C-alpha positions as CSV (number, residue, x, y, z in Angstrom):
1,M,2.1,-7.7,-23.1
2,E,4.6,-7.7,-20.0
3,N,4.0,-9.6,-17.1
4,V,4.4,-7.6,-14.0
5,L,4.7,-7.7,-9.9
6,V,2.3,-5.0,-8.4
7,S,4.2,-3.4,-4.8
8,W,1.1,-3.8,-2.7
9,S,0.7,-2.3,0.7
10,G,-3.7,-2.8,0.9
11,G,-3.6,1.4,1.0
12,K,-5.0,4.1,-1.7
13,D,-2.1,4.9,-3.6
14,S,-0.7,1.0,-4.4
15,T,-4.8,0.9,-5.6
16,M,-4.5,3.4,-7.4
17,A,-1.3,2.3,-8.6
18,L,-2.7,-0.9,-9.6
19,Y,-6.0,0.7,-11.2
20,E,-4.1,3.2,-13.5
21,I,-1.6,-0.2,-14.4
22,L,-5.0,-2.6,-15.3
23,K,-6.2,0.0,-17.7
24,N,-2.9,-0.3,-19.9
25,Q,-3.2,-2.9,-22.3
26,N,0.2,-3.4,-22.4
27,Y,0.9,-5.1,-18.6
28,Q,-1.0,-8.0,-17.0
29,I,-0.5,-8.7,-13.3
30,S,1.6,-11.8,-12.0
31,A,1.3,-11.2,-8.2
32,L,0.6,-8.6,-5.8
33,L,3.5,-8.3,-3.1
34,V,3.6,-7.4,-0.3
35,T,5.6,-7.0,3.1
36,V,4.2,-9.0,6.2
37,T,5.7,-8.3,9.8
38,E,5.7,-12.0,11.0
39,D,5.8,-11.4,14.3
40,Y,2.1,-9.1,14.4
41,D,1.0,-10.9,11.4
42,R,-0.1,-7.9,9.8
43,I,0.8,-5.7,6.8
44,S,4.2,-3.7,7.5
45,M,3.7,-0.3,8.5
46,H,-0.5,-0.2,7.8
47,G,-1.0,-2.6,10.6
48,V,-4.0,-4.3,8.5
49,R,-4.5,-7.9,9.5
50,R,-3.4,-10.7,7.2
51,T,-6.9,-12.2,6.7
52,L,-7.9,-9.0,5.9
53,L,-5.2,-8.9,3.6
54,E,-5.8,-12.0,1.6
55,R,-9.4,-11.4,1.7
56,Q,-8.9,-7.7,-0.3
57,V,-6.5,-9.6,-3.0
58,A,-9.0,-12.4,-3.4
59,S,-11.7,-9.4,-4.2
60,L,-9.2,-8.0,-6.2
61,G,-9.0,-11.3,-8.2
62,F,-4.8,-11.9,-8.1
63,P,-2.0,-13.7,-6.6
64,L,-0.6,-12.6,-3.3
65,E,3.0,-13.0,-2.4
66,K,3.8,-12.1,0.7
67,V,7.0,-11.7,2.0
68,F,7.9,-11.7,6.1
69,I,10.2,-10.1,7.9
70,S,10.3,-9.4,11.4
71,K,9.0,-6.7,13.5
72,N,12.8,-5.1,14.2
73,A,13.8,-5.9,10.8
74,S,17.0,-4.1,9.8
75,N,17.6,-3.0,6.3
76,E,19.5,-5.9,5.4
77,E,17.0,-8.2,6.3
78,Y,14.3,-6.6,4.4
79,E,16.3,-6.2,1.4
80,L,17.8,-9.9,1.7
81,D,14.5,-11.2,2.5
82,M,12.9,-9.0,-0.4
83,G,16.0,-9.6,-3.2
84,Q,15.1,-13.7,-3.0
85,V,11.4,-12.8,-3.5
86,L,12.4,-10.7,-6.2
87,A,14.9,-13.0,-7.8
88,K,12.4,-15.6,-8.5
89,Y,10.3,-13.8,-10.3
90,K,13.0,-12.6,-12.3
91,E,13.9,-16.2,-13.0
92,A,10.5,-16.7,-14.3
93,G,11.2,-13.5,-16.6
94,I,9.7,-10.7,-14.8
95,T,11.5,-7.8,-14.5
96,S,9.4,-5.0,-13.9
97,V,7.3,-4.3,-10.3
98,V,5.2,-2.0,-10.3
99,F,5.0,1.2,-7.3
100,G,2.2,3.3,-5.8
101,D,4.7,6.2,-4.7
102,I,3.8,9.9,-6.0
103,F,6.9,12.0,-5.5
104,L,9.2,10.9,-3.1
105,E,12.4,11.4,-5.2
106,D,14.8,9.3,-2.8
107,L,12.2,6.5,-2.3
108,R,12.0,5.8,-6.2
109,A,15.7,6.3,-6.5
110,Y,16.1,3.4,-3.8
111,R,14.0,1.1,-5.3
112,E,15.3,1.8,-8.4
113,D,18.7,1.3,-7.6
114,K,18.0,-2.1,-6.0
115,L,15.9,-3.7,-8.5
116,A,19.2,-2.4,-11.0
117,T,21.0,-5.0,-9.1
118,L,18.6,-7.8,-10.3
119,D,18.4,-6.5,-13.5
120,M,14.6,-5.2,-12.6
121,R,12.9,-1.9,-13.4
122,G,10.7,0.0,-11.3
123,I,7.4,1.5,-13.1
124,F,5.4,4.5,-11.0
125,P,1.9,4.9,-12.8
126,I,0.7,8.0,-10.6
127,W,4.4,9.4,-9.8
128,K,4.2,13.3,-10.2
129,R,0.4,13.0,-9.8
130,N,-0.8,15.4,-8.3
131,T,-1.8,14.9,-4.4
132,Q,-5.1,16.6,-4.3
133,E,-5.9,15.7,-7.6
134,L,-5.4,12.1,-6.5
135,A,-7.2,12.0,-3.5
136,H,-10.4,13.1,-4.4
137,S,-10.3,11.2,-7.2
138,L,-9.9,7.7,-5.7
139,I,-13.3,9.0,-4.1
140,A,-14.7,10.0,-7.5
141,L,-14.2,6.7,-8.5
142,G,-15.8,4.8,-6.0
143,F,-13.0,3.5,-3.8
144,K,-13.6,2.8,-0.2
145,A,-10.8,3.1,1.9
146,I,-9.8,3.7,6.0
147,T,-7.0,4.9,7.7
148,T,-5.6,2.7,9.6
149,C,-2.6,4.6,11.0
150,I,-1.5,8.1,11.9
151,D,1.9,9.6,12.9
152,I,0.5,11.9,16.1
153,N,3.6,14.0,15.3
154,T,1.6,15.1,12.2
155,L,-2.2,14.3,13.0
156,G,-4.6,14.4,15.3
157,R,-5.7,10.8,17.0
158,Q,-9.2,11.9,15.7
159,F,-8.4,10.8,12.0
160,V,-7.1,7.4,12.9
161,G,-10.1,4.7,11.5
162,R,-11.5,7.5,9.6
163,I,-13.4,6.8,6.6
164,I,-11.3,8.7,3.7
165,D,-14.4,10.7,2.3
166,E,-14.7,14.5,1.4
167,Q,-15.3,15.6,4.5
168,F,-11.9,13.5,6.0
169,L,-9.9,15.6,3.2
170,S,-11.3,18.5,4.0
171,K,-10.2,18.6,8.1
172,L,-6.5,17.4,6.9
173,P,-4.5,20.2,8.2
174,P,-2.7,22.5,5.5
175,T,0.7,21.1,6.1
176,V,-0.6,17.2,5.8
177,D,-0.3,16.0,2.2
178,V,-3.6,14.4,1.1
179,C,-2.1,11.5,0.3
180,G,-0.2,10.9,3.3
181,E,2.7,10.2,0.9
182,N,5.2,11.7,3.8
183,G,4.2,9.1,6.3
184,E,1.4,11.3,8.1
185,Y,-1.4,8.5,7.5
186,H,-2.1,4.8,5.8
187,S,-4.9,3.2,4.9
188,F,-6.6,-0.4,3.5
189,V,-9.0,-0.1,0.5
190,Y,-11.8,-2.4,1.4
191,D,-14.2,-1.6,-1.4
192,G,-14.0,0.2,-5.6
193,P,-14.5,-0.9,-8.7
194,I,-12.1,-3.3,-9.4
195,F,-13.4,-5.3,-6.3
196,K,-15.6,-8.0,-6.9
197,D,-17.0,-8.1,-3.5
198,K,-16.5,-5.4,-0.5
199,V,-14.4,-6.8,2.5
200,S,-16.2,-6.4,5.7
201,Y,-14.4,-5.7,8.8
202,A,-15.6,-4.1,12.5
203,L,-13.7,-1.4,14.1
204,G,-11.1,-2.8,16.6
205,E,-9.0,-1.4,19.2
206,I,-7.0,1.8,18.9
207,V,-3.5,1.6,19.7
208,L,-0.2,3.6,20.1
209,R,3.1,2.2,19.3
210,E,6.7,3.8,20.0
211,N,4.5,6.6,21.1
212,R,4.1,7.9,17.4
213,F,2.2,5.5,15.7
214,C,-1.3,5.2,16.5
215,Y,-3.2,2.1,14.8
216,C,-7.0,1.3,14.5
217,D,-7.3,-2.3,14.3
218,L,-9.8,-4.0,11.7
219,I,-11.3,-7.4,12.9
220,P,-12.3,-9.2,9.5
221,D,-16.2,-9.2,10.1
């Protein structure tokens, strides 16, 4: 059995990738690897508080490895910080990282190129899955997720802070990928078949950042 890291965002795609890996008897999870923006103390891009992230991962029952970056981190800074953490796991004999990417070829190539410099490889368990099927499967399996960030260039503000259910999916514009794979929205999964306990939260304020990204704050309950 191979020990692997799972690239973690707290959202639905990394959750579905984790779910698929857990079904595969060839792998064992060593840790969930997440990028946290230090200045905000939140999951990068998704905007979820570190407290909720830690409760989520505790409910899943895995170790959490946090990579801290600054709010205006350059690619070079990100790659340096991430590379140092990955090198630590490589020295411990772990050579594979699981990702929840679905169809962005350039992103997959970027990940594989960076891992190759460390003599590591990527595993993509939901790669090329039909995103309609994947989104409906998330709901059918019993996972509970809420949108935490939307790109207002592609979605109306009414879509942030919304539970991802069949009604939510039906309201998405046809130009938007239902899994938000192009960055249309990000999410936080707070319950489901691989959780020991539901992660409780209350809805906080909604704020606009960079005149583009609309965040709904989730407050630990």
